[in-house]
N, CA, C and O atoms as a MOPAC input file, in Angstrom:
PM7 MOZYME 1SCF
protein

 N     -3.81700 1    18.47300 1     9.37100 1
 C     -4.90800 1    17.92600 1     8.58100 1
 C     -5.61800 1    19.02200 1     7.81100 1
 O     -6.06900 1    18.79500 1     6.68800 1
 N     -5.72400 1    20.20800 1     8.39700 1
 C     -6.38900 1    21.32500 1     7.72400 1
 C     -5.70700 1    21.67600 1     6.42500 1
 O     -6.35700 1    21.85500 1     5.39500 1
 N     -4.36800 1    21.77500 1     6.48000 1
 C     -3.62100 1    22.11700 1     5.24100 1
 C     -3.62500 1    21.00700 1     4.22500 1
 O     -3.55100 1    21.26900 1     3.02400 1
 N     -3.70800 1    19.77300 1     4.67300 1
 C     -3.64900 1    18.65100 1     3.77200 1
 C     -4.98800 1    18.39200 1     3.03800 1
 O     -4.99400 1    18.05800 1     1.85400 1
 N     -6.08300 1    18.54400 1     3.73400 1
 C     -7.38300 1    18.11700 1     3.19100 1
 C     -8.36600 1    19.26100 1     2.87900 1
 O     -9.36400 1    19.02200 1     2.19900 1
 N     -8.12300 1    20.46600 1     3.34200 1
 C     -9.08200 1    21.53900 1     3.12300 1
 C     -8.43600 1    22.68800 1     2.34500 1
 O     -7.29500 1    23.06100 1     2.61900 1
 N     -9.14400 1    23.23000 1     1.40700 1
 C     -8.63200 1    24.32700 1     0.59000 1
 C     -9.63900 1    25.46300 1     0.54200 1
 O    -10.82600 1    25.26000 1     0.79900 1
 N     -9.17200 1    26.64400 1     0.21700 1
 C    -10.04000 1    27.76400 1    -0.02100 1
 C    -10.23100 1    27.92400 1    -1.51100 1
 O     -9.26400 1    28.01400 1    -2.26700 1
 N    -11.50200 1    27.95800 1    -1.93600 1
 C    -11.80700 1    28.12200 1    -3.36600 1
 C    -12.57200 1    29.42500 1    -3.52900 1
 O    -12.80300 1    30.14900 1    -2.56100 1
 N    -12.95800 1    29.71200 1    -4.75600 1
 C    -13.72900 1    30.92300 1    -5.00500 1
 C    -15.13200 1    30.83700 1    -4.43400 1
 O    -15.78700 1    31.86000 1    -4.23100 1
 N    -15.60800 1    29.59400 1    -4.16700 1
 C    -16.95900 1    29.38000 1    -3.70700 1
 C    -17.04800 1    29.22300 1    -2.16900 1
 O    -18.05700 1    29.57500 1    -1.55800 1
 N    -15.96600 1    28.68700 1    -1.56200 1
 C    -16.05200 1    28.36800 1    -0.12200 1
 C    -14.69000 1    28.46700 1     0.50800 1
 O    -13.66200 1    28.28900 1    -0.14600 1
 N    -14.70100 1    28.75600 1     1.79600 1
 C    -13.45900 1    28.86900 1     2.52900 1
 C    -12.96200 1    27.49600 1     3.01300 1
 O    -11.75400 1    27.30100 1     3.14900 1
 N    -13.86500 1    26.55100 1     3.27400 1
 C    -13.50000 1    25.24600 1     3.72400 1
 C    -14.03800 1    24.20200 1     2.79600 1
 O    -15.18000 1    23.76800 1     2.94900 1
 N    -13.23400 1    23.78000 1     1.82100 1
 C    -13.65300 1    22.78200 1     0.85000 1
 C    -12.76200 1    21.54700 1     1.00000 1
 O    -11.53700 1    21.63200 1     0.91300 1
 N    -13.39600 1    20.41300 1     1.22300 1
 C    -12.66900 1    19.15200 1     1.35400 1
 C    -12.09300 1    18.79700 1    -0.02000 1
 O    -12.83600 1    18.63600 1    -0.98900 1
 N    -10.76100 1    18.67700 1    -0.09500 1
 C    -10.18400 1    18.42300 1    -1.43000 1
 C     -8.82700 1    17.76800 1    -1.25300 1
 O     -8.28800 1    17.67300 1    -0.15000 1
 N     -8.30100 1    17.32200 1    -2.37600 1
 C     -6.97700 1    16.71100 1    -2.39800 1
 C     -6.33400 1    16.99000 1    -3.74200 1
 O     -7.02200 1    17.23500 1    -4.73300 1
 N     -5.01000 1    16.95300 1    -3.77000 1
 C     -4.25400 1    17.15400 1    -5.04300 1
 C     -3.85500 1    15.76500 1    -5.54700 1
 O     -3.39400 1    14.91100 1    -4.79000 1
 N     -4.05300 1    15.57100 1    -6.87400 1
 C     -3.62500 1    14.33300 1    -7.50300 1
 C     -2.78700 1    14.61800 1    -8.73100 1
 O     -2.75900 1    15.74800 1    -9.21700 1
 N     -2.12500 1    13.63400 1    -9.22200 1
 C     -1.39100 1    13.72500 1   -10.47800 1
 C     -2.16300 1    13.02400 1   -11.52300 1
 O     -2.45000 1    11.83800 1   -11.36100 1
 N     -2.53200 1    13.68900 1   -12.62000 1
 C     -3.33000 1    13.12900 1   -13.70000 1
 C     -2.50300 1    12.20000 1   -14.57700 1
 O     -1.31300 1    11.99700 1   -14.33400 1
 N     -3.14700 1    11.63500 1   -15.60300 1
 C     -2.46900 1    10.70700 1   -16.49900 1
 C     -1.36900 1    11.39400 1   -17.27100 1
 O     -0.37900 1    10.76100 1   -17.63400 1
 N     -1.52600 1    12.68500 1   -17.52800 1
 C     -0.52400 1    13.42500 1   -18.29300 1
 C      0.55000 1    14.02600 1   -17.41600 1
 O      1.38800 1    14.78300 1   -17.90500 1
 N      0.54900 1    13.70300 1   -16.10800 1
 C      1.58600 1    14.18800 1   -15.21000 1
 C      1.30100 1    15.52200 1   -14.56500 1
 O      2.08100 1    15.95700 1   -13.71800 1
 N      0.23500 1    16.18600 1   -14.91800 1
 C     -0.10000 1    17.48000 1   -14.35600 1
 C     -0.83800 1    17.28500 1   -13.03600 1
 O     -1.60600 1    16.33400 1   -12.88700 1
 N     -0.61000 1    18.17700 1   -12.08100 1
 C     -1.28900 1    18.14600 1   -10.77800 1
 C     -2.65900 1    18.84600 1   -10.90800 1
 O     -2.77300 1    19.89600 1   -11.54000 1
 N     -3.67100 1    18.25200 1   -10.30900 1
 C     -4.97200 1    18.88700 1   -10.31200 1
 C     -5.65100 1    18.65900 1    -8.94800 1
 O     -5.30300 1    17.75600 1    -8.18700 1
 N     -6.59500 1    19.49300 1    -8.69700 1
 C     -7.28500 1    19.48000 1    -7.40200 1
 C     -8.65700 1    18.84500 1    -7.55500 1
 O     -9.44200 1    19.29700 1    -8.38800 1
 N     -8.96900 1    17.82600 1    -6.79300 1
 C    -10.30800 1    17.23100 1    -6.74400 1
 C    -10.97500 1    17.73200 1    -5.47300 1
 O    -10.37200 1    17.72700 1    -4.40000 1
 N    -12.21300 1    18.16000 1    -5.60100 1
 C    -12.91300 1    18.67500 1    -4.41900 1
 C    -14.30900 1    18.08800 1    -4.30800 1
 O    -14.93300 1    17.73200 1    -5.30800 1
 N    -14.77400 1    17.99600 1    -3.10700 1
 C    -16.09500 1    17.46600 1    -2.82700 1
 C    -17.13700 1    18.54900 1    -3.13900 1
 O    -16.99900 1    19.70600 1    -2.74400 1
 N    -18.17000 1    18.13600 1    -3.85300 1
 C    -19.22900 1    19.08400 1    -4.22100 1
 C    -20.11500 1    19.37900 1    -3.03300 1
 O    -20.36500 1    18.51800 1    -2.19000 1
 N    -20.58500 1    20.61000 1    -2.98300 1
 C    -21.49200 1    21.00400 1    -1.92600 1
 C    -22.91400 1    20.61500 1    -2.31500 1
 O    -23.35900 1    20.96800 1    -3.40700 1
 N    -23.63300 1    19.91000 1    -1.46800 1
 C    -24.97700 1    19.46900 1    -1.78100 1
 C    -25.91300 1    20.65400 1    -1.97200 1
 O    -26.87600 1    20.54300 1    -2.73000 1
 N    -25.67200 1    21.77000 1    -1.32200 1
 C    -26.56600 1    22.94100 1    -1.47200 1
 C    -26.48000 1    23.55100 1    -2.85700 1
 O    -27.36800 1    24.30700 1    -3.25000 1
 N    -25.42100 1    23.23900 1    -3.61700 1
 C    -25.30700 1    23.77000 1    -4.97900 1
 C    -25.95900 1    22.89000 1    -6.04700 1
 O    -26.01000 1    23.27200 1    -7.21600 1
 N    -26.45100 1    21.72700 1    -5.65500 1
 C    -27.11900 1    20.82600 1    -6.59500 1
 C    -28.59800 1    21.21300 1    -6.67800 1
 O    -29.28600 1    21.23300 1    -5.65800 1
 N    -29.09100 1    21.52000 1    -7.87400 1
 C    -30.52200 1    21.90800 1    -7.99800 1
 C    -31.43600 1    20.72100 1    -7.75600 1
 O    -31.07000 1    19.58500 1    -8.05700 1
 N    -32.60600 1    20.96800 1    -7.22100 1
 C    -33.57200 1    19.93400 1    -6.98500 1
 C    -34.25700 1    19.60600 1    -8.28200 1
 O    -34.72900 1    20.50200 1    -8.98200 1
 N    -34.31900 1    18.31500 1    -8.61900 1
 C    -34.99700 1    17.86600 1    -9.82800 1
 C    -36.15300 1    16.97700 1    -9.39600 1
 O    -35.91600 1    15.94200 1    -8.77300 1
 N    -37.35100 1    17.32700 1    -9.69100 1
 C    -38.52500 1    16.54800 1    -9.32700 1
 C    -38.71300 1    15.39600 1   -10.32100 1
 O    -38.47600 1    15.54500 1   -11.51900 1
 N    -39.13000 1    14.28900 1    -9.81400 1
 C    -39.39300 1    13.08700 1   -10.63300 1
 C    -40.70500 1    13.27800 1   -11.39000 1
 O    -41.69500 1    13.73500 1   -10.81900 1
 N    -40.71000 1    12.93500 1   -12.65000 1
 C    -41.92500 1    13.01100 1   -13.45600 1
 C    -42.39000 1    11.59500 1   -13.64700 1
 O    -41.63000 1    10.75200 1   -14.12400 1
 N    -43.61400 1    11.31600 1   -13.28800 1
 C    -44.15900 1     9.96500 1   -13.38500 1
 C    -44.39900 1     9.60500 1   -14.85000 1
 O    -44.66900 1    10.46600 1   -15.68700 1
 N    -44.29400 1     8.34200 1   -15.12300 1
 C    -44.58200 1     7.83400 1   -16.47000 1
 C    -46.09100 1     7.87400 1   -16.69500 1
 O    -46.86800 1     7.57900 1   -15.78700 1
 N    -46.49900 1     8.23900 1   -17.90700 1
 C    -47.92600 1     8.27300 1   -18.21700 1
 C    -48.53000 1     6.89800 1   -17.95100 1
 O    -47.88600 1     5.87000 1   -18.16300 1
 N    -49.76300 1     6.89800 1   -17.49000 1
 C    -50.45800 1     5.68400 1   -17.01700 1
 C    -50.33600 1     4.45900 1   -17.92700 1
 O    -49.99900 1     3.37700 1   -17.44600 1
 N    -50.59600 1     4.59900 1   -19.20200 1
 C    -50.59700 1     3.43900 1   -20.10900 1
 C    -49.35400 1     3.43000 1   -21.02700 1
 O    -49.33900 1     2.69300 1   -22.01300 1
 N    -48.34600 1     4.20700 1   -20.73400 1
 C    -47.18400 1     4.29400 1   -21.60600 1
 C    -46.32800 1     3.03500 1   -21.46000 1
 O    -45.99400 1     2.61100 1   -20.35300 1
 N    -45.99100 1     2.46400 1   -22.58400 1
 C    -45.15500 1     1.26000 1   -22.62900 1
 C    -44.00400 1     1.49800 1   -23.58300 1
 O    -44.22100 1     2.02700 1   -24.67300 1
 N    -42.79100 1     1.13000 1   -23.21500 1
 C    -41.65100 1     1.29700 1   -24.12100 1
 C    -41.77600 1     0.46900 1   -25.43300 1
 O    -41.08600 1     0.72400 1   -26.41900 1
 N    -42.67200 1    -0.51300 1   -25.39600 1
 C    -42.87600 1    -1.36800 1   -26.58200 1
 C    -43.88000 1    -0.78900 1   -27.56900 1
 O    -44.03800 1    -1.32900 1   -28.66400 1
 N    -44.55900 1     0.29200 1   -27.21500 1
 C    -45.55100 1     0.90900 1   -28.08800 1
 C    -44.84500 1     1.78700 1   -29.09500 1
 O    -44.24100 1     2.78400 1   -28.70000 1
 N    -44.89100 1     1.46600 1   -30.39000 1
 C    -44.17900 1     2.27500 1   -31.38100 1
 C    -44.71800 1     3.71500 1   -31.51100 1
 O    -44.00400 1     4.60000 1   -31.98000 1
 N    -45.97200 1     3.94500 1   -31.10000 1
 C    -46.52200 1     5.26200 1   -31.17700 1
 C    -45.93200 1     6.21600 1   -30.14700 1
 O    -46.03400 1     7.43400 1   -30.29600 1
 N    -45.31100 1     5.66500 1   -29.09800 1
 C    -44.76400 1     6.47900 1   -28.03500 1
 C    -43.23800 1     6.53900 1   -28.06200 1
 O    -42.60700 1     6.81000 1   -27.04100 1
 N    -42.64400 1     6.28400 1   -29.23600 1
 C    -41.18700 1     6.29600 1   -29.35800 1
 C    -40.59100 1     7.66500 1   -28.99400 1
 O    -39.57600 1     7.73400 1   -28.30100 1
 N    -41.22500 1     8.75500 1   -29.46200 1
 C    -40.73300 1    10.08200 1   -29.18700 1
 C    -40.87300 1    10.42000 1   -27.69700 1
 O    -40.01300 1    11.10400 1   -27.14300 1
 N    -41.93800 1     9.95600 1   -27.04400 1
 C    -42.13000 1    10.18500 1   -25.62600 1
 C    -40.98200 1     9.57600 1   -24.82000 1
 O    -40.43500 1    10.22600 1   -23.92900 1
 N    -40.61600 1     8.32300 1   -25.13100 1
 C    -39.55400 1     7.65200 1   -24.38500 1
 C    -38.19400 1     8.23400 1   -24.69700 1
 O    -37.33900 1     8.32200 1   -23.81600 1
 N    -37.98000 1     8.64000 1   -25.95500 1
 C    -36.68700 1     9.25200 1   -26.31800 1
 C    -36.50400 1    10.57500 1   -25.57100 1
 O    -35.41400 1    10.85600 1   -25.07100 1
 N    -37.57400 1    11.40000 1   -25.49100 1
 C    -37.52200 1    12.67100 1   -24.79400 1
 C    -37.30500 1    12.43100 1   -23.29100 1
 O    -36.57100 1    13.18000 1   -22.64600 1
 N    -37.92700 1    11.41500 1   -22.74800 1
 C    -37.79900 1    11.09900 1   -21.33900 1
 C    -36.37700 1    10.65000 1   -20.99500 1
 O    -35.82900 1    11.04600 1   -19.96600 1
 N    -35.78200 1     9.82200 1   -21.86200 1
 C    -34.40500 1     9.36200 1   -21.64500 1
 C    -33.40700 1    10.53500 1   -21.74800 1
 O    -32.45300 1    10.61300 1   -20.97400 1
 N    -33.63500 1    11.42200 1   -22.69100 1
 C    -32.75400 1    12.58800 1   -22.87300 1
 C    -32.86000 1    13.50500 1   -21.66800 1
 O    -31.85400 1    14.04300 1   -21.20400 1
 N    -34.05600 1    13.68500 1   -21.16700 1
 C    -34.23200 1    14.53700 1   -19.98700 1
 C    -33.50900 1    13.96100 1   -18.79100 1
 O    -32.90000 1    14.69400 1   -18.01100 1
 N    -33.57600 1    12.63200 1   -18.64400 1
 C    -32.84300 1    11.95300 1   -17.57700 1
 C    -31.34600 1    12.16700 1   -17.74800 1
 O    -30.64700 1    12.45400 1   -16.77600 1
 N    -30.85400 1    12.03200 1   -18.95700 1
 C    -29.42900 1    12.21800 1   -19.24500 1
 C    -28.93000 1    13.62700 1   -18.88700 1
 O    -27.80700 1    13.79100 1   -18.41000 1
 N    -29.75900 1    14.61700 1   -19.11700 1
 C    -29.36400 1    15.99400 1   -18.81400 1
 C    -29.20100 1    16.20800 1   -17.32800 1
 O    -28.41900 1    17.06700 1   -16.92100 1
 N    -29.91100 1    15.46100 1   -16.50200 1
 C    -29.80200 1    15.61800 1   -15.03800 1
 C    -28.83600 1    14.63700 1   -14.44400 1
 O    -28.51100 1    14.74000 1   -13.26100 1
 N    -28.34900 1    13.65900 1   -15.24000 1
 C    -27.44200 1    12.63900 1   -14.72200 1
 C    -26.04600 1    13.18900 1   -14.42500 1
 O    -25.40600 1    12.79900 1   -13.44900 1
 N    -25.59000 1    14.09400 1   -15.27700 1
 C    -24.27400 1    14.73400 1   -15.10600 1
 C    -24.43200 1    16.19500 1   -14.82600 1
 O    -25.50600 1    16.76100 1   -15.03200 1
 N    -23.34400 1    16.83100 1   -14.34500 1
 C    -23.34700 1    18.28600 1   -14.15000 1
 C    -23.45700 1    18.97700 1   -15.45600 1
 O    -22.94000 1    18.49800 1   -16.46600 1
 N    -24.14400 1    20.13800 1   -15.46200 1
 C    -24.23600 1    20.94000 1   -16.65200 1
 C    -22.86100 1    21.43300 1   -17.07600 1
 O    -22.07900 1    21.86400 1   -16.22800 1
 N    -22.55700 1    21.38200 1   -18.32000 1
 C    -21.28700 1    21.85100 1   -18.83000 1
 C    -20.16300 1    20.86800 1   -18.68400 1
 O    -19.04000 1    21.18800 1   -19.07600 1
 N    -20.39500 1    19.66400 1   -18.13300 1
 C    -19.33300 1    18.68400 1   -18.00600 1
 C    -18.99500 1    18.10800 1   -19.35300 1
 O    -19.77600 1    18.23300 1   -20.29700 1
 N    -17.82600 1    17.46900 1   -19.46200 1
 C    -17.40900 1    16.83400 1   -20.71900 1
 C    -18.40400 1    15.76300 1   -21.12200 1
 O    -18.64800 1    15.58000 1   -22.31500 1
 N    -18.97300 1    15.06600 1   -20.19100 1
 C    -19.91800 1    14.00000 1   -20.48200 1
 C    -21.20300 1    14.55800 1   -21.11400 1
 O    -21.71300 1    14.01400 1   -22.09400 1
 N    -21.70500 1    15.63000 1   -20.54500 1
 C    -22.90300 1    16.25100 1   -21.10900 1
 C    -22.62000 1    16.80600 1   -22.49900 1
 O    -23.42400 1    16.62100 1   -23.41400 1
 N    -21.48800 1    17.48300 1   -22.66900 1
 C    -21.12000 1    18.03100 1   -23.98000 1
 C    -20.96400 1    16.92200 1   -25.00000 1
 O    -21.41600 1    17.04800 1   -26.13800 1
 N    -20.31900 1    15.82500 1   -24.59100 1
 C    -20.14900 1    14.66900 1   -25.48400 1
 C    -21.46600 1    14.05300 1   -25.93400 1
 O    -21.65600 1    13.71100 1   -27.10100 1
 N    -22.38200 1    13.92100 1   -24.95200 1
 C    -23.69800 1    13.30200 1   -25.28000 1
 C    -24.45400 1    14.22500 1   -26.22400 1
 O    -25.14400 1    13.74000 1   -27.12000 1
 N    -24.34700 1    15.53500 1   -26.05300 1
 C    -25.06000 1    16.46300 1   -26.94800 1
 C    -24.48700 1    16.35900 1   -28.36800 1
 O    -25.24500 1    16.34400 1   -29.33800 1
 N    -23.15400 1    16.28800 1   -28.49700 1
 C    -22.58300 1    16.19200 1   -29.85200 1
 C    -22.92500 1    14.87700 1   -30.52400 1
 O    -22.96100 1    14.79400 1   -31.75200 1
 N    -23.18200 1    13.83300 1   -29.71300 1
 C    -23.58600 1    12.55000 1   -30.26100 1
 C    -25.11000 1    12.44400 1   -30.44300 1
 O    -25.61900 1    11.39100 1   -30.82700 1
 N    -25.82700 1    13.53300 1   -30.16700 1
 C    -27.29400 1    13.57000 1   -30.25000 1
 C    -27.89800 1    12.52900 1   -29.31200 1
 O    -28.93700 1    11.95000 1   -29.63100 1
 N    -27.27100 1    12.27700 1   -28.16000 1
 C    -27.71900 1    11.39900 1   -27.12100 1
 C    -27.88200 1     9.97500 1   -27.63100 1
 O    -28.71900 1     9.22900 1   -27.12100 1
 N    -27.09100 1     9.58200 1   -28.63700 1
 C    -27.16200 1     8.23800 1   -29.19700 1
 C    -25.76900 1     7.60700 1   -29.22000 1
 O    -24.76900 1     8.30700 1   -29.37600 1
 N    -25.71100 1     6.31400 1   -29.06900 1
 C    -24.45800 1     5.56600 1   -29.14900 1
 C    -24.04300 1     5.50300 1   -30.63200 1
 O    -24.83400 1     5.07200 1   -31.47100 1
 N    -22.80800 1     5.92900 1   -30.96300 1
 C    -22.39700 1     5.90300 1   -32.35800 1
 C    -22.20600 1     4.48400 1   -32.97000 1
 O    -22.16300 1     4.32500 1   -34.18900 1
 N    -22.09500 1     3.47700 1   -32.09900 1
 C    -21.92200 1     2.12000 1   -32.60300 1
 C    -23.24900 1     1.47900 1   -32.96500 1
 O    -23.42700 1     1.01300 1   -34.09000 1
 N    -24.19800 1     1.44900 1   -32.00700 1
 C    -25.47000 1     0.73100 1   -32.21500 1
 C    -26.60700 1     1.69500 1   -32.60700 1
 O    -27.63900 1     1.24500 1   -33.10500 1
 N    -26.43600 1     3.00100 1   -32.39300 1
 C    -27.44900 1     3.98100 1   -32.76400 1
 C    -28.59400 1     4.11900 1   -31.77400 1
 O    -29.50500 1     4.91600 1   -32.00000 1
 N    -28.57000 1     3.35400 1   -30.67000 1
 C    -29.63500 1     3.48300 1   -29.68800 1
 C    -29.34000 1     4.62700 1   -28.73200 1
 O    -28.22000 1     5.13700 1   -28.68600 1
 N    -30.36700 1     5.03300 1   -27.95900 1
 C    -30.24000 1     6.11600 1   -26.99700 1
 C    -29.18900 1     5.73600 1   -25.94400 1
 O    -29.09400 1     4.57200 1   -25.55600 1
 N    -28.41200 1     6.70600 1   -25.49000 1
 C    -27.39300 1     6.42100 1   -24.48700 1
 C    -27.98400 1     5.88800 1   -23.18800 1
 O    -27.39800 1     5.00800 1   -22.55800 1
 N    -29.11800 1     6.40100 1   -22.78800 1
 C    -29.74900 1     5.99500 1   -21.54600 1
 C    -30.86500 1     4.96400 1   -21.77000 1
 O    -32.02700 1     5.21100 1   -21.44900 1
 N    -30.49100 1     3.81300 1   -22.32200 1
 C    -31.47700 1     2.74300 1   -22.51400 1
 C    -31.38200 1     1.67800 1   -21.45000 1
 O    -31.95200 1     0.59700 1   -21.59900 1
 N    -30.67100 1     1.96700 1   -20.37600 1
 C    -30.51800 1     1.04000 1   -19.26500 1
 C    -29.18200 1     0.32000 1   -19.23300 1
 O    -28.88300 1    -0.35500 1   -18.24800 1
 N    -28.37000 1     0.43900 1   -20.27100 1
 C    -27.07600 1    -0.22100 1   -20.29200 1
 C    -26.02100 1     0.66500 1   -19.65200 1
 O    -26.17000 1     1.88500 1   -19.58000 1
 N    -24.94400 1     0.02300 1   -19.18500 1
 C    -23.81000 1     0.74500 1   -18.59300 1
 C    -23.11400 1     1.56300 1   -19.68200 1
 O    -22.96700 1     1.10600 1   -20.81500 1
 N    -22.69200 1     2.77100 1   -19.32500 1
 C    -21.98800 1     3.63500 1   -20.26300 1
 C    -20.49000 1     3.68400 1   -19.94000 1
 O    -20.10400 1     3.65200 1   -18.77100 1
 N    -19.65900 1     3.76200 1   -20.96800 1
 C    -18.20600 1     3.87900 1   -20.79100 1
 C    -17.69700 1     4.96200 1   -21.73000 1
 O    -18.27900 1     5.22600 1   -22.78200 1
 N    -16.58500 1     5.58700 1   -21.31700 1
 C    -15.95600 1     6.63000 1   -22.09000 1
 C    -14.91800 1     5.98400 1   -23.01500 1
 O    -14.09800 1     5.17600 1   -22.58000 1
 N    -14.97100 1     6.35100 1   -24.27600 1
 C    -14.00900 1     5.84700 1   -25.26600 1
 C    -13.21800 1     6.96300 1   -25.85200 1
 O    -13.78500 1     7.97500 1   -26.26400 1
 N    -11.88700 1     6.80800 1   -25.90700 1
 C    -10.99600 1     7.79000 1   -26.57500 1
 C    -10.83400 1     7.38800 1   -28.01500 1
 O    -10.35900 1     6.29000 1   -28.30700 1
 N    -11.22500 1     8.26700 1   -28.92700 1
 C    -11.08600 1     8.00000 1   -30.36000 1
 C     -9.61400 1     7.76700 1   -30.69700 1
 O     -9.26800 1     6.83600 1   -31.42400 1
 N     -8.75800 1     8.63100 1   -30.15600 1
 C     -7.30000 1     8.50600 1   -30.29900 1
 C     -6.76600 1     8.20200 1   -28.91800 1
 O     -6.83500 1     9.07100 1   -28.04800 1
 N     -6.22500 1     6.99300 1   -28.66100 1
 C     -5.82200 1     6.60000 1   -27.30700 1
 C     -4.84600 1     7.57400 1   -26.64000 1
 O     -4.00000 1     8.17700 1   -27.30100 1
 N     -4.98000 1     7.71100 1   -25.34300 1
 C     -4.10100 1     8.61100 1   -24.55100 1
 C     -2.67400 1     8.11100 1   -24.64600 1
 O     -1.74100 1     8.91200 1   -24.71000 1
 N     -2.48800 1     6.79800 1   -24.65500 1
 C     -1.12800 1     6.25200 1   -24.75200 1
 C     -0.41700 1     6.58200 1   -26.04900 1
 O      0.80700 1     6.49700 1   -26.13900 1
 N     -1.22000 1     6.97200 1   -27.08500 1
 C     -0.62800 1     7.34200 1   -28.37200 1
 C     -0.72200 1     8.86900 1   -28.64000 1
 O     -0.66800 1     9.33200 1   -29.77900 1
 N     -0.86500 1     9.60700 1   -27.53900 1
 C     -0.88200 1    11.07200 1   -27.63400 1
 C     -2.23700 1    11.69400 1   -27.67600 1
 O     -2.33900 1    12.90000 1   -27.89900 1
 N     -3.29700 1    10.93300 1   -27.47200 1
 C     -4.64600 1    11.46500 1   -27.41900 1
 C     -4.87300 1    12.30600 1   -26.16000 1
 O     -4.11700 1    12.19200 1   -25.19500 1
 N     -5.88100 1    13.12300 1   -26.16600 1
 C     -6.16300 1    13.94900 1   -25.02400 1
 C     -7.52500 1    13.61300 1   -24.42600 1
 O     -8.25100 1    12.76800 1   -24.94800 1
 N     -7.86200 1    14.28100 1   -23.32700 1
 C     -9.17400 1    14.08600 1   -22.70100 1
 C    -10.14200 1    15.18300 1   -23.14000 1
 O    -11.09000 1    15.48800 1   -22.41700 1
 N     -9.92100 1    15.78000 1   -24.30900 1
 C    -10.78100 1    16.83200 1   -24.78200 1
 C    -12.10400 1    16.22500 1   -25.29300 1
 O    -12.16600 1    15.03800 1   -25.61400 1
 N    -13.13300 1    17.03700 1   -25.36000 1
 C    -14.45300 1    16.58400 1   -25.78100 1
 C    -14.40600 1    16.02300 1   -27.19600 1
 O    -15.14100 1    15.08800 1   -27.51300 1
 N    -13.56400 1    16.57200 1   -28.03700 1
 C    -13.47400 1    16.13500 1   -29.43500 1
 C    -12.90600 1    14.73100 1   -29.55200 1
 O    -13.14800 1    14.04100 1   -30.54200 1
 N    -12.14700 1    14.30300 1   -28.53800 1
 C    -11.51300 1    12.97900 1   -28.58800 1
 C    -12.28500 1    11.93500 1   -27.80300 1
 O    -11.86300 1    10.78000 1   -27.75700 1
 N    -13.40100 1    12.29900 1   -27.18200 1
 C    -14.14400 1    11.37800 1   -26.33100 1
 C    -15.47800 1    11.00500 1   -26.96000 1
 O    -16.11000 1    11.81100 1   -27.64400 1
 N    -15.90000 1     9.74500 1   -26.71000 1
 C    -17.19100 1     9.26000 1   -27.13100 1
 C    -17.80900 1     8.48000 1   -25.97300 1
 O    -17.10100 1     7.78300 1   -25.24600 1
 N    -19.08100 1     8.59000 1   -25.80400 1
 C    -19.82100 1     7.76300 1   -24.84000 1
 C    -20.37900 1     6.57600 1   -25.58200 1
 O    -21.07900 1     6.72800 1   -26.58400 1
 N    -20.06700 1     5.38900 1   -25.08700 1
 C    -20.54900 1     4.13500 1   -25.70500 1
 C    -21.14500 1     3.23900 1   -24.62300 1
 O    -20.76700 1     3.30700 1   -23.45300 1
 N    -22.10200 1     2.38800 1   -25.05300 1
 C    -22.57900 1     1.34700 1   -24.15900 1
 C    -21.42700 1     0.39500 1   -23.90100 1
 O    -20.51200 1     0.28100 1   -24.71700 1
 N    -21.47400 1    -0.29000 1   -22.76400 1
 C    -20.38000 1    -1.18200 1   -22.38800 1
 C    -20.15900 1    -2.23700 1   -23.43500 1
 O    -19.01000 1    -2.50100 1   -23.79200 1
 N    -21.20400 1    -2.85600 1   -23.94700 1
 C    -21.08000 1    -3.90500 1   -24.96700 1
 C    -20.50400 1    -3.33200 1   -26.28200 1
 O    -19.69700 1    -3.97700 1   -26.95100 1
 N    -20.93700 1    -2.11200 1   -26.63000 1
 C    -20.44500 1    -1.47700 1   -27.83500 1
 C    -18.96900 1    -1.09100 1   -27.68800 1
 O    -18.21800 1    -1.16400 1   -28.66000 1
 N    -18.54000 1    -0.67800 1   -26.47600 1
 C    -17.16200 1    -0.35500 1   -26.24100 1
 C    -16.27000 1    -1.60400 1   -26.36000 1
 O    -15.15200 1    -1.51800 1   -26.86800 1
 N    -16.76400 1    -2.76300 1   -25.89200 1
 C    -16.00700 1    -3.99900 1   -26.07200 1
 C    -15.91000 1    -4.34700 1   -27.53900 1
 O    -14.87300 1    -4.82100 1   -28.00100 1
 N    -16.99300 1    -4.11400 1   -28.28100 1
 C    -17.01700 1    -4.42000 1   -29.71000 1
 C    -16.00300 1    -3.58100 1   -30.44800 1
 O    -15.37500 1    -4.08100 1   -31.38200 1
 N    -15.81300 1    -2.33900 1   -30.07900 1
 C    -14.87100 1    -1.44100 1   -30.73800 1
 C    -13.44000 1    -1.94200 1   -30.51500 1
 O    -12.61000 1    -1.87500 1   -31.42100 1
 N    -13.15400 1    -2.44400 1   -29.30500 1
 C    -11.77600 1    -2.86300 1   -28.99400 1
 C    -11.44700 1    -4.28600 1   -29.34700 1
 O    -10.29300 1    -4.69700 1   -29.22800 1
 N    -12.44000 1    -5.06200 1   -29.78500 1
 C    -12.10900 1    -6.42700 1   -30.15300 1
 C    -12.42100 1    -6.70800 1   -31.57800 1
 O    -12.20000 1    -7.82200 1   -32.05100 1

């Protein structure tokens, strides 16, 4: 079991992991993240009278949603890089990515037609917008 499920990495001697075969046929290692490596993010309360319906507070809510998005994924991940290149907005509807809707990853050039999983080929879309693109 030790050889099958645990690996030595540059960060730890005992890392729970497994080897899988990706969509492109290459083998890669998936490993469990260590909770001690995740930085603590304190919750910031919403201002007392702030309402998302108030047009004067549009910038406040946009900044709050973007801040949430930056802590939602690991720094430097493809998802964070993709969101930054999209200016944290859905390219289909133009709304903020973190407006409460489910997010899905869209390949501009499908993998089945030779597309890759590179940041340049990926887009984050709301679930409804992703369905709209494919239908």
